[in-house]
ZARO-442939 format. One record per atom (N, C-alpha, C): residue in three letters; z negated, x, y. Coordinates in steps of 0.1 Angstrom, whole numbers, plus 2048, in hexadecimal, padded with zeros to 3 digits. Example, Ala and Ser with C-alpha at 12.3 -4.5 7.8 and 13.67 -1.06 7.14 Angstrom:
% ZARO-442939
ALA7B28847C7;ALA7B287B7D3;ALA7B28847DF;SER7B98807EA;SER7B98897F5;SER7B1881800;
//
This chain:
% ZARO-442939
UNK74F731872;UNK75873A86A;UNK76373C86C;UNK767744869;UNK77974586A;UNK77D74685E;UNK78A749858;UNK78D74F851;UNK79975584F;UNK7A275D84A;UNK7B176184E;UNK7B175F840;UNK7C475B840;UNK7CB756835;UNK7D5769835;UNK7D1767827;UNK7DD76F823;UNK7E776D817;UNK7F1776815;UNK7FB76E809;UNK7F67717FC;UNK7FB7657FA;UNK7F475C7E1;UNK7F67757E5;UNK7E87747DB;UNK7ED7847D2;UNK7E37837CC;UNK7E17787C2;UNK7D87777BC;UNK7D77877AA;UNK7D07817A6;UNK7D278879A;UNK7DC77F78E;UNK7E3786785;UNK7E6780774;UNK7D877D76E;UNK7DF77376C;UNK7D476B760;UNK7CD776755;UNK7BD778754;UNK7B777F74D;UNK7B077673E;UNK7B176A742;UNK7AF75F735;UNK7B8752737;UNK7B674F730;UNK7BD74072D;UNK7B973573D;UNK7C673173F;UNK7BD724747;UNK7B271973D;UNK7AA714746;UNK7A070D741;UNK7A970073B;UNK7A170072B;UNK7AA6F5724;UNK7B66F7719;UNK7B970771B;UNK7C2707714;UNK7BC71070A;UNK7BE70F6FD;UNK7B871A6F2;UNK7C97206E9;UNK7C67296EA;UNK7D07326E4;UNK7CD73A6DE;UNK7D173B6D3;UNK7D07496C8;UNK7CC7526C9;UNK7CF7606C8;UNK7CE76C6CD;UNK7DC7756CC;UNK7E57706C5;UNK7F67766C6;UNK7F676B6D5;UNK7F87636D0;UNK7F975B6E2;UNK7F375B6F1;UNK7E57616EC;UNK7E17606F7;UNK7E576F702;UNK7E87796F4;UNK7EC7846F7;UNK7FD7846FB;UNK80577E6FA;UNK81577A700;UNK810774707;UNK80976970E;UNK80576A718;UNK7FD76F725;UNK7F7779724;UNK7F378572D;UNK80178A72D;UNK807793723;UNK81479772C;UNK81E793734;UNK81D77E734;UNK82477A73A;UNK81F77674A;UNK81377C748;UNK80F776756;UNK812778764;UNK81478A75D;UNK817794768;UNK824788772;UNK82A78276F;UNK83A77F774;UNK83B76E776;UNK82D76A777;UNK82E75D779;UNK83375D784;UNK83875178C;UNK83874A79B;UNK83274C7A4;UNK82C7597AB;UNK81B7517B3;UNK82874C7BE;UNK8217447C4;UNK8207417D5;UNK82974E7DC;UNK8257547DD;UNK82D75E7E7;UNK83A7687DE;UNK83876C7D5;UNK84976F7CA;UNK8507637CF;UNK84C7527CB;UNK85574C7CC;UNK85574B7DA;UNK85174B7EA;UNK8567507FA;UNK85E7597FB;UNK85B7647F3;UNK86576C7F6;UNK87676A7ED;UNK8727647E3;UNK8817647DF;UNK88575B7E9;UNK87D7507EA;UNK8857457F5;UNK88E74D804;UNK881759807;UNK88875C812;UNK895767810;UNK89A76B806;UNK8A4776802;UNK8AB76D7FE;UNK8AA7637FC;UNK8B17587F2;UNK8BD74E802;UNK8B774F80D;UNK8BA74881A;UNK8C2752824;UNK8BB75D827;UNK8C176782E;UNK8CC76D826;UNK8D276981A;UNK8D876D812;UNK8E6765817;UNK8E5750815;UNK8ED74C81B;UNK8EF749828;UNK8E974B831;UNK8E474C841;UNK8F075C846;UNK8EC76883B;UNK8F677183E;UNK90C76D83D;UNK90776982C;UNK91676582B;UNK91C75E838;UNK916754839;UNK91A745845;UNK923751852;UNK91575A853;UNK91A76085F;UNK927761862;UNK922776856;UNK92E777853;UNK93A76F855;UNK93F762847;UNK94675B849;UNK94C755857;UNK94075285E;UNK94274D869;UNK94B758874;UNK94B766873;UNK94F76C87C;UNK959772877;UNK95E774869;UNK969775863;UNK968789862;UNK95D78A859;UNK95F796859;UNK96679B84D;UNK9707A584A;UNK9737A3840;UNK96F7AC835;UNK9627B0833;UNK9587B8829;UNK9487AC82B;UNK94879E82C;UNK93D79A829;UNK93579B822;UNK93779D817;UNK93179F80D;UNK9217AB811;UNK9297B4819;UNK91F7BE820;UNK9117BA821;UNK9167AE82C;UNK9087A882E;UNK9057A182B;UNK90479A81F;UNK8FB78F813;UNK8F679F813;UNK8F77A6805;UNK8F67B3802;UNK8E47B3807;UNK8EE7B881B;UNK8E27C3821;UNK8D67BB822;UNK8DA7A6824;UNK8CA7A1828;UNK8C579E819;UNK8CE79C80B;UNK8C679C804;UNK8B77AE803;UNK8C17B7805;UNK8BB7C3804;UNK8A97C180D;UNK8B17C0819;UNK8A97BF826;UNK8927B5822;UNK89D7AB81F;UNK88E7A481C;UNK8837AB80D;UNK8797AC81A;UNK86C7B2815;UNK8617A9811;UNK85A7AE806;UNK84E7AA80C;UNK8487A8816;UNK8467A881E;UNK8427AC829;UNK8487B083D;UNK8477A8843;UNK84F7AD84E;UNK8527BC854;UNK8447C284B;UNK8477D3852;UNK8507D5843;UNK84E7CF83A;UNK85D7DA834;UNK8687D1839;UNK8657C983C;UNK87C7C483B;UNK87D7CD84F;UNK8737CE851;UNK87C7D5861;UNK8787E585F;UNK8757F1855;UNK8767FB850;UNK8857F884E;UNK8827F5842;UNK8947F383F;UNK8A17EC843;UNK89B7E684A;UNK8A57E1856;UNK8AD7ED860;UNK8A17F1863;UNK8A47FE872;UNK8AD809862;UNK8A880C85E;UNK8AD816855;UNK8BD81284D;UNK8BF80E84E;UNK8C7805845;UNK8D1803853;UNK8CF7FF85F;UNK8D57FE866;UNK8DB80C86F;UNK8D481586F;UNK8D782286E;UNK8D982C86D;UNK8DB82A85D;UNK8E0831853;UNK8F482A852;UNK8F281F856;UNK90281B854;UNK90281F862;UNK8FE81B874;UNK90382287F;UNK90A832880;UNK900834877;UNK904845877;UNK90E84986F;UNK91084285D;UNK91B84885A;UNK92B83E861;UNK92B835867;UNK93383186F;UNK93483A87C;UNK92D844882;UNK93784E88A;UNK93B854881;UNK93585987E;UNK937864876;UNK94786886D;UNK94785B86B;UNK95685C863;UNK96085386E;UNK95E84B874;UNK96884987F;UNK96A851886;UNK96285E88B;UNK965864896;UNK96D87188F;UNK96A876884;UNK97487C876;UNK98187A877;UNK97F86B876;UNK98D863876;UNK99986687E;UNK98B86388A;UNK99886189B;UNK99A87089B;UNK99687B897;UNK99B88B89A;UNK9A288F891;UNK9A088C885;UNK9AA89287D;UNK9B5887873;UNK9B487C875;UNK9BD870874;UNK9BA86A861;UNK9C2862860;UNK9C1859850;UNK9C785D847;UNK9CD86D849;UNK9D886D83E;UNK9CF871830;UNK9DE86D824;UNK9D0868817;UNK9CC87A81A;UNK9D6884819;UNK9CE890810;UNK9C289781F;UNK9C488F82E;UNK9B7894834;UNK9AB88C831;UNK9AB87C82C;UNK9A2876827;UNK99987C81D;UNK99E885812;UNK99988C80D;UNK98C893810;UNK99689D819;UNK98D8A281D;UNK98189E828;UNK984892832;UNK97F89183C;UNK96F88F82B;UNK974883824;UNK96887F81A;UNK95F88A818;UNK967893814;UNK95B89980F;UNK9568A1814;UNK9568A4823;UNK9538A982C;UNK94889F833;UNK948895838;UNK94088883B;UNK936889833;UNK93988A821;UNK92C886816;UNK92388F819;UNK92B898818;UNK9218A7818;UNK9198AB822;UNK91E8A4832;UNK9148A683D;UNK90889A83A;UNK90988E837;UNK905884834;UNK8F588382D;UNK8F9886822;UNK8F588F818;UNK8EB898819;UNK8F289F81F;UNK8E38AA825;UNK8DB8A782B;UNK8DE89C835;UNK8DB898842;UNK8CD88B83D;UNK8D2886832;UNK8CD88282B;UNK8BE885821;UNK8BD892823;UNK8B689D817;UNK8AB89E820;UNK8AB89C82A;UNK8A089B834;UNK89A88E83B;UNK8A5887838;UNK89F877835;UNK8A186E82A;UNK8A2868821;UNK8A2862819;UNK8A585781E;UNK8A684D825;UNK8A9843829;UNK8B484782C;UNK8BF851834;UNK8C484F836;UNK8D685282D;UNK8CB84E821;UNK8D984D818;UNK8EA849818;UNK8E383F81A;UNK8F183781E;UNK8FB839824;UNK8F7842830;UNK900843835;UNK90C84A838;UNK90B84F823;UNK917857824;UNK91F84F81A;UNK91B840817;UNK91F83780D;UNK92982E81F;UNK92682C825;UNK92B828838;UNK934833837;UNK93483F838;UNK94184883B;UNK94C84682D;UNK948847824;UNK953843816;UNK95783981A;UNK95582A81E;UNK956822821;UNK964822828;UNK95B825838;UNK968828841;UNK97382E840;UNK97183F839;UNK97B845837;UNK98584282E;UNK98183A827;UNK987839819;UNK98E827820;UNK98B81E828;UNK994813827;UNK9A1813829;UNK9A8804823;UNK9B7806826;UNK9BA806837;UNK9BE810839;UNK9C7810848;UNK9CF806847;UNK9D77FF83F;UNK9DC7EE83D;UNK9D97E2847;UNK9CA7E9843;UNK9BF7E084B;UNK9B97DE856;UNK9BB7E9859;UNK9B37EE86A;UNK9B27FB86C;UNK9AC7FF874;UNK9AC80887E;UNK9A380C872;UNK99E82086F;UNK99081F870;UNK984818879;UNK98B81C882;UNK97E816893;UNK97E80988F;UNK982803886;UNK9827EF887;UNK9777F5877;UNK97D7FB871;UNK9747F4868;UNK9677FF861;UNK96480886D;UNK95A80F870;UNK94D80187C;UNK9597FB880;UNK9527EE88C;UNK94E7E587E;UNK9597DD878;UNK9537DB86F;UNK9487DC867;UNK9467E2861;UNK93A7E9857;UNK92B7E985C;UNK92E7EC86F;UNK9227E8870;UNK91C7DE875;UNK9287D787F;UNK9227C787C;UNK9247C0871;UNK9257C4864;UNK91F7BB859;UNK9157C0853;UNK9117CE858;UNK8FE7D0851;UNK8F77CB85D;UNK8F97CD866;UNK8F27CB870;UNK8F07B4872;UNK8FC7AE873;UNK8FA7A286E;UNK8F07A0861;UNK8F07A5852;UNK8E47A584D;UNK8D87A884D;UNK8D57B0856;UNK8C97BA85D;UNK8BE7AE861;UNK8C87AA86A;UNK8C37A5875;UNK8BD79B871;UNK8CC78E867;UNK8C6783862;UNK8B7785858;UNK8B7790852;UNK8AE79484A;UNK89D78F84E;UNK89D79885A;UNK89679C864;UNK88E78D862;UNK89778C867;UNK89377A877;UNK89277386B;UNK89777385C;UNK892769851;UNK88576A84E;UNK87E779848;UNK87177C848;UNK86677A850;UNK86977A861;UNK86A771869;UNK86176486E;UNK86E75E86B;UNK86F74D867;UNK865748861;UNK86D74C852;UNK86A745848;UNK86075183F;UNK85474683B;UNK84674B834;UNK846756835;UNK84275F842;UNK84076884E;UNK83276D83F;UNK83377D83F;UNK82978283A;UNK82978D83E;UNK819790847;UNK81879E843;UNK80F7AD840;UNK8127BC848;UNK8127C083D;UNK7F97C383F;UNK7F97BC84A;UNK7EA7BE848;UNK7E67BA843;UNK7E37AD842;UNK7DF7A983D;UNK7E17AC82A;UNK7ED7AA827;UNK7F37B581A;UNK7E87C181B;UNK7EB7C8823;UNK7DE7D881D;UNK7CE7D481D;UNK7C97C6825;UNK7BF7CA827;UNK7B87C1813;UNK7C87BA80E;UNK7C37B5802;UNK7C47BD7F4;UNK7CB7C97FA;UNK7C97D67F4;UNK7BC7DE7F2;UNK7BA7DA7FA;UNK7AD7E5801;UNK7A27DE7F6;UNK7A37D07F6;UNK79B7CB7F0;UNK79C7C97DC;UNK7A87CF7DD;UNK7A67CD7CE;UNK7A37DC7C9;UNK7A67EA7D7;UNK7A17F37D1;UNK7937F97D3;UNK78B7ED7DA;UNK77F7F67D6;UNK7767F07CF;UNK77D7E87C5;UNK7757E47B2;UNK7737F37B0;UNK77D7F97B1;UNK77F8057AA;UNK77580F7AE;UNK7768137BA;UNK76D8197C2;UNK7608147BB;UNK75380A7B9;UNK7518067B6;UNK7498077AA;UNK7548097A0;UNK75380B78F;UNK752820794;UNK75582279B;UNK753831794;UNK74983979B;UNK7458337A9;UNK7358367AE;UNK72882B7A1;UNK72D82579E;UNK724825791;UNK72482E782;UNK72F832781;UNK73383E778;UNK72A84777C;UNK73084A789;UNK72885578E;UNK71985E78A;UNK71484C794;UNK70484E796;UNK6FD84D780;UNK70684977B;UNK70284376F;UNK703850769;UNK70D85B76D;UNK707866765;UNK70287076C;UNK700870773;UNK6F387C778;UNK6E5875777;UNK6E186876E;UNK6D986576F;UNK6DC866759;UNK6E0869756;UNK6E686D744;UNK6E886173A;UNK6F485A74A;UNK6F984B743;UNK711855743;UNK70E857737;UNK71B85F739;UNK729855732;UNK73185373E;UNK73B848736;UNK74A84E731;UNK75284D725;UNK75D850725;UNK76685772F;UNK767866729;UNK77086D737;UNK77D868734;UNK78186572E;UNK78F85B730;UNK79185273B;UNK785841737;UNK782839740;UNK78384374F;UNK77A84D74F;UNK77B85075E;UNK787854763;UNK79385875B;UNK7A2861761;UNK7A8856762;UNK7AA84B758;UNK7AB84175D;UNK7AA83976B;UNK79A839769;UNK79583477A;UNK79D83C785;UNK79F84D782;UNK7A1852790;UNK7B5849793;UNK7B484B786;UNK7C6850788;UNK7CB84078C;UNK7C2836793;UNK7C6827791;UNK7C382B7A1;UNK7B78357A7;UNK7AF8357B1;UNK7BC8387BA;UNK7C08457B8;UNK7D284B7C1;UNK7DC8427BA;UNK7DC8397B4;UNK7E58317B3;UNK7E98287C4;UNK7DF8227BF;UNK7D48187CA;UNK7D681E7DB;UNK7D48297DC;UNK7D48317E8;UNK7E08317EC;UNK7E78377E1;UNK7F48387E7;UNK80182F7EF;UNK7FE81F7E3;UNK8058197E8;UNK7FC80E7FA;UNK7ED8147F6;UNK7EA80C809;UNK7F781C816;UNK7F7825812;UNK80082E81C;UNK80F82481D;UNK81282080F;UNK81F817814;UNK81E80981C;UNK81080081B;UNK8097F2828;UNK80C7FD832;UNK805809833;UNK80380D83E;UNK80D80C845;UNK819816841;UNK82481684A;UNK82880884D;UNK8297FC842;UNK8317F384C;UNK8277E9853;UNK8197ED851;UNK8107E285D;UNK8147EE868;UNK8157F986B;UNK820800877;UNK8267F6879;UNK8327FB871;UNK83F7F0878;UNK83A7E6887;UNK8337DF877;UNK8357CE87F;UNK8297D388B;UNK81D7D7890;UNK8187DB89E;UNK8287E58A5;UNK82D7E98A0;UNK8367F48AC;UNK83F7E98AD;UNK8447DE8A6;UNK84C7D78AA;UNK84A7C58B3;UNK83D7CA8B1;UNK8337BD8BB;UNK8397AA8B0;UNK8307B18A4;UNK8377A1898;UNK8297A5897;UNK8177B0896;UNK80B7A9895;UNK8057B289B;UNK7FB7AE8A0;UNK7F47B58A9;UNK7E57B78A4;UNK7E37C389D;UNK7D77C6896;UNK7D47D589B;UNK7C87DA89B;UNK7C87ED89C;UNK7CC7EE88F;UNK7D280088D;UNK7D780A88A;UNK7D480787C;UNK7D5803870;UNK7D77FE862;UNK7D481085D;UNK7DA81B863;UNK7D682385C;UNK7C782B85B;UNK7BF82586B;UNK7B3828868;UNK7A582185E;UNK7A9817857;UNK7A781084B;UNK7AC81C83F;UNK7B881E83B;UNK7B982882F;UNK7B1838833;UNK7AE83B83D;UNK7A884483E;UNK79884383C;UNK79383683E;UNK78583883B;UNK787833829;UNK79182F829;UNK79182881B;UNK78F839810;UNK79483F819;UNK79A851814;UNK791856812;UNK78485981B;UNK775860820;UNK76E85E815;UNK775849813;UNK76A848809;UNK76684B7F6;UNK7758507FA;UNK7808537E7;UNK7728617E1;UNK77B86C7F3;UNK7748797F6;UNK76687B7F0;UNK75D86F7F4;UNK74E8767F5;UNK74C86C7E5;UNK74F8627DC;UNK7548607D3;UNK75386C7CA;UNK75E86E7C7;UNK76187F7C6;UNK75588A7C2;UNK74F8857CF;UNK7428947D8;UNK73788C7C7;UNK7368847CC;UNK72A87B7C3;UNK72F87F7B5;UNK73B87E7AF;UNK73B8807A2;UNK73B88C79C;UNK73B8967A6;UNK73E8A97A2;UNK72D8AC7A0;UNK7288A67AB;UNK71C8A77AE;UNK7118A37A4;UNK718897797;UNK71189078E;UNK71289A77F;UNK71689F77F;UNK71D8A2777;UNK71E8B4772;UNK7138BE76B;UNK7108B275A;UNK7058A5762;UNK6FC8A475A;UNK6EE89975F;UNK6E68A6767;UNK6DC89F76F;UNK6D68A377A;UNK6C88AA771;UNK6C28B3771;UNK6B88BC769;UNK6AB8B476C;UNK6A78B775F;UNK69B8B075D;UNK6948AE76D;UNK6918B7774;UNK6878B7782;UNK68D8AF78E;UNK69B8A678B;UNK6A089C794;UNK69E89178F;UNK69388F77D;UNK69587F781;UNK68A87878A;UNK68187F792;UNK67B87779C;UNK68686F7A7;UNK69286E7A6;UNK69A86C7AC;UNK6A285A7A4;UNK6A085A794;UNK6A9859790;UNK6A9847797;UNK69C844798;UNK69883679D;UNK69D8347A4;UNK69B8397AF;UNK6A583C7C0;UNK6B28377B6;UNK6B88437AF;UNK6CB8417B4;UNK6CB8357A4;UNK6C582E7A1;UNK6CD81F79B;UNK6CA8157A6;UNK6C281B7B6;UNK6BF80D7B8;UNK6CC8107C6;UNK6CE81E7C6;UNK6DA81E7CC;UNK6E88177C5;UNK6E681D7B9;UNK6F98167AD;UNK6F78077B2;UNK6EC8077AF;UNK6EC7F17B7;UNK6F27F17BE;UNK6EA7F07CC;UNK6EA7F57D4;UNK6F97F27DD;UNK7007FE7DC;UNK7088047D8;UNK7167FC7D7;UNK7158007CA;UNK7207F67C3;UNK7247E67CB;UNK7157E17C7;UNK7147D27D0;UNK71E7D57DF;UNK71D7DC7E5;UNK71F7E07F1;UNK7307E57F0;UNK7367E77E9;UNK7457ED7E4;UNK74B7E07E2;UNK73F7D77D7;UNK7497C97D2;UNK74D7C47E0;UNK73D7BF7E4;UNK7407B37F1;UNK7497BD7FB;UNK74B7C4801;UNK7557CC803;UNK76C7C8801;UNK7667C97F4;UNK7727C57EE;UNK7787B67F4;UNK76B7AB7EC;UNK76C79D7F2;UNK76C7987FA;UNK76C7A9807;UNK76F7A181B;UNK77C7A481A;UNK77F7AD81A;UNK78E7AE81A;UNK79B7A780F;UNK78F7A2805;UNK79D796802;UNK797788807;UNK78E789813;UNK78878181A;UNK787771810;UNK77C77D801;UNK77B76D7F8;UNK76E76F7FF;UNK76877580B;UNK75777380E;UNK750777820;UNK74877681C;UNK74377F828;UNK74878C82D;UNK745793838;UNK7447A583D;UNK7327A5836;UNK7357B082C;UNK7247AC825;UNK71C7B682C;UNK7127B1829;UNK7007B2830;UNK6FD7C4829;UNK7037D1831;UNK6FC7DB828;UNK6E97E0824;UNK6E47D482F;UNK6D87DE82F;UNK6D07D981E;UNK6D47DB817;UNK6D27DD80A;UNK6D47EB806;UNK6E07EE808;UNK6E47FC807;UNK6DA80480E;UNK6DB7FE816;UNK6D580C823;UNK6BF81381F;UNK6BE80181B;UNK6B37FE815;UNK6B3809808;UNK6B9808800;UNK6B98107F2;UNK6BA8207F4;UNK6C4823802;UNK6C4831803;UNK6BE83780A;UNK6B082E811;UNK6A483781A;UNK69D83980C;UNK6A082C806;UNK68F8337F7;UNK69583B7F7;UNK6A583F7F3;UNK6AB84F7E7;UNK6A28567F3;UNK6A8857802;UNK6A1862804;UNK69386580B;UNK68985A805;UNK67E85F804;UNK6788647FA;UNK67F8607EC;UNK67F8637E1;UNK68187A7DF;UNK68F87B7EA;UNK6948847E7;UNK68C88E7F0;UNK68888A7FC;UNK680890802;UNK6768927FB;UNK66D8887F4;UNK65E88C7EC;UNK6618997E3;UNK66B8977D9;UNK67089E7D4;UNK6738B07D4;UNK6728AB7E2;UNK67C8C17EA;UNK66B8C37EC;UNK65F8B97F2;UNK6558BF7F8;UNK64B8C37E9;UNK64F8BD7DB;UNK64C8C07D4;UNK6488CD7CE;UNK6548D47D3;UNK65B8E37CC;UNK65C8E17BF;UNK6638D77BA;UNK6668D37B0;UNK6778DE7B0;UNK67B8E27B5;UNK6898E37B6;UNK68A8F27B4;UNK67F8F97BB;UNK67D9097BD;UNK6829087AB;UNK6809067A0;UNK68291579B;UNK69090C794;UNK697904799;UNK6A390179C;UNK6B390C794;UNK6BD90F793;UNK6C4912791;UNK6CD9157A0;UNK6D291B7A9;UNK6D59187B2;UNK6DE90B7B2;UNK6EA9077A6;UNK6F49017A5;UNK6F08F47A3;UNK6E28F279D;UNK6DB8EC797;UNK6D68DD7A3;UNK6CC8EF7AD;UNK6C88E67BC;UNK6D98E07C5;UNK6E78E97C6;UNK6ED8E87D0;UNK6F38DA7C7;UNK6F78D77BD;UNK6F68CA7B8;UNK6EE8B97BB;UNK6DF8C17BC;UNK6D78B17C1;UNK6D78B47CE;UNK6DC8BC7D8;UNK6DD8BB7E7;UNK6EB8B87EA;UNK6F48BB7DE;UNK7028B67E6;UNK7038A77DE;UNK6FA8A07D6;UNK6F88907D1;UNK6F48897E0;UNK6EA8927E5;UNK6DE8897EE;UNK6E988B7F9;UNK6ED892801;UNK6FB894805;UNK707888806;UNK70B8827FD;UNK7158807FA;UNK7118727F1;UNK70686F7F5;UNK70385F7F7;UNK70185D7FF;UNK6F886380F;UNK6FC85E81C;UNK707860822;UNK70F86981D;UNK71B864825;UNK72785681D;UNK72184F80F;UNK72684680A;UNK722838810;UNK70F83C817;UNK71282A81A;UNK71382D82C;UNK71783B831;UNK72183A83A;UNK72B83483D;UNK734839831;UNK744834831;UNK74882B82C;UNK73581E825;UNK740810822;UNK73B808833;UNK737814838;UNK730809843;UNK73E80B84F;UNK74481884C;UNK74D817858;UNK75880F84E;UNK75980B840;UNK76180383F;UNK75D7F2842;UNK7567F383F;UNK7537E4845;UNK7527E2856;UNK74F7EF85D;UNK7527E9868;UNK7667EE870;UNK7727F3864;UNK77C7F2867;UNK7867E785F;UNK7787D485C;UNK77E7CD856;UNK7867C7862;UNK7857C486D;UNK78D7BE87A;UNK7977C787E;UNK7977CF87B;UNK7AA7DB876;UNK7B17D387A;UNK7B67CA86D;UNK7BE7C686C;UNK7BC7B7868;UNK7B77B286D;UNK7B77A2871;UNK7A579B879;UNK7A579B887;UNK79779688B;UNK795788887;UNK79C780878;UNK795774876;UNK78E779866;UNK788782863;UNK784787855;UNK77C77A85B;UNK76E778848;UNK760773847;UNK75677784E;UNK75276F85A;UNK748773866;UNK73976A85A;UNK730775855;UNK72076C84D;UNK71A76A856;
//
């Protein structure tokens, strides 16, 4: 059996550590502070940032750059939680700096550096570069670089030299930050995405249970369902950012796995299927569908267990789950649904009620298929998941 390691992403304390006895006010205070405790990964990122800043300062000082603090600030900003995030931010900052420096140097070379002219050049460069940044937000720092170059003191060197120094300072900080992320406590976005998916799936399990309960007549508060939907949408949006970071790592050849977007696409298909189940299950199914309730209960138990187990597998806590129990429960439901159709009890139903029952049967079949796809995608992010 093999395991893959991931960054420490343990959840905050939900209960006091063993041996502690806290009265309620202190326990609530303890819970509020728990998200800010120094986990291993947070401490590692802090050390990475410190090392990058110090090395950037030493290198800038060695080359006697006039504004070496830009190297330090760039190093601090570029060090991120994963290598992919650091690569993306370093590229964006270098591109913005290079664009601003080239535009400003070209304008000064053509129109000169007189005080009256500098104001006009500042206005033109900032207007043009800010407009470009509206199409790509990562370039918004280009206008900052242009302003620094145009407004630089001519007694300290030509604008061309100021532009070259600015690019060199940013490049030193960005390169050192990326190198630090690669060499010191490297954390890749692929495992982080897998862990994120693992933390999202329990929300899907709760949604599945609530919807099947609703179909069987057990209603849950609407506020809880809305809050659950909000959490799922937030988690899916967060997954998109991790996909972009993981793709940068693959492009930069610092990670070797399949396209991470496939996992998130499968996760979204599963979410759309759960929404279909939720719509078909409300309001409660008519009495004619009562023969399906026992089978629905078994599907609920098997599906929620399978989703929870998949979440544990993505978090590398348990082996890849065996979905035979879910397939058996779906086989039982399909048989019950076929018997209900043969009985003719669905004929008196209204078109809407009959359509909901058929939609529910279809969506449950898609649920099993999507869970199988999500299980098959486990190896897309790492080839060393636990295999039972």
